[in-house]
N, C-alpha and C positions, 0 to 999 in steps of 0.2 A: 526549287523555287518556281521554275518555269512550268513544271507540271501542275503545281497548285494554281497558277494563273490560268492555265488551260482549263482546269476543272471549273474554276470560278466563271470563266467566260461561257463555258458550255451550260452551266447551271443558270446563268443569267439569260442566255438565249432561250433555253427551254421554258423558263418562267415567263419570259416575254411572249413566247408562242402560245402558251396556255392562257395567259391573260387575254391575248387577242382573240383566241377561239372562244373563251367564255364570254367576253364582253361584246363581241361582234361576230356571231357565227356566219352570217351572210357574207361579211367582208372577208372572213377567213377562207371561205370556199373560193372566193374570187382570187385571193392570194395564191392558194394552192393551184388553181387552174392556170394562173399566169406563170407560176413556177414550172409546172409540167409542160406548158407550151414552150417556155424558154429552153428546157432540157430537150424537148423534141426538135426544136429548131437547131439547136447546137449539134445534136446527133445527125440530123439531115445534112448540115453543113460539113461535118466531118466525113460523112459518107460520100458526099459530092466531091470533096477534096481527094479522098482515097481513090475514087473512080477516075478522077483526072490524073492522079499520079500513076495509076495502073495502066492508063491509056497513053502514058508517056507525054502528057501535056497537050494532047491533041484535042 
């Protein structure tokens, strides 16, 4: 039952993403850019934390 719910949620999210891309391509590019900036910022923060841990908190 839970597996079917996961599939349904994935299909709904994919359908929504396609709807946004088709109806507002310019907005979709902004969303993708914002998403990649968020991923980049998160990776940088993790890198900074690992550097801090490697330097023993100094």
